N, C-alpha and C positions, 0 to 999 in steps of 0.2 A: 765710690761714687754711688749716689743714690739711683735707685732703679728709675724713678720717674724722670730724673734728668736725662739719663741714658735713653729712656723710652722716647723722649720728645725729639732727640737727635735721630734715633734709629728707625722709628715708625715709618717716616716717609721713605727710607732707603729700603727697609725690609719690604714695605707694601709694594715697592717697584719691582721686587724680585719674586714675591710670592704670587702665584697665579691667581687672578681674580681679586687681589687685595687693593690694588691701586685706587679704585673708586671708593673703597671704604676707609682709606687713610685719614681724611677729614673727619669722619665719624668717630674713628678710633682715637684720634688726638683730642678731639672735643671731649668725648668720654672720659679720658685720661685726666684732662684739665678739671673737669667737673668733679671727678672722683676724688682728687686731691684736695678739694675744698670739703670733704667729708672728714674732718680732723679726727673724730673718734672711731671711725670705722677701721677695721682690720684690713690688711692687704687683700685677703680673700673676698671681704665684703666690697672693697673697691672694684676689684677685678669683675665680681658679679655685676655691679652697677654699670660699668662699661659694657659688659656684653649684653646687658638689657637695653641700652641705649643703642648699640649697634643694630640689634634686632629690630627695634622699633623703627630706628632710621631706615633700615632695609624695607620694612613693611611700609613705611610712608612713601619712600621713593617708588616703589612698585605701585602703590595706589595711585599715583600721578598718571600712570599708563605710559610715561616716556622710557622707564627702564624696567627690568625685571631682575630683582635681587632677593633671592629666596633668604628669608631670615636664618634659618638653620645653616645654610651655607656660609652666610655673612659672620655667624658665631664661629663656625669651624675656621674660617679663615682668620678671624681676630685671635683665635686661640693659637694658631700656627704663628702669627706675628708676635704674640706674646712668648710663645716658646723660643722663638729666635732672639728676642730681647733678654729672656732669662738666660739663655746660653752665653750671650756676650757679657751679660752682667756677672755671671758666675766666673767667666775668665778674667774680667777686670778686677773683681774682689780678690781672686786667687793671687793676683799679680801685685797686689797693694803691699807695701811694707807694713810689717806688725807694728803697731803701736804699743810701747812699753809704758805701763802705768807709772 
């Protein structure tokens, strides 16, 4: 299973479980969807793109005065969500039958 497919399913669930992540779930999902359009970018570049978008989104949300979301904290929370998705992805891949060429 591709990481991005698993991430789209797990991000809302993980965001509900990681303290402080729930309000960031839409930003994270939007960033993942946008990063997937960067076809020539590496996985690390796509992740960095998502982190930049989340930080910018947190700063923009804070600028409205309606909420306060520290961009550094938003990035740390996003990293925690990604770590959870990475862990599940590793387990899923480890349990896949090996393809014989």
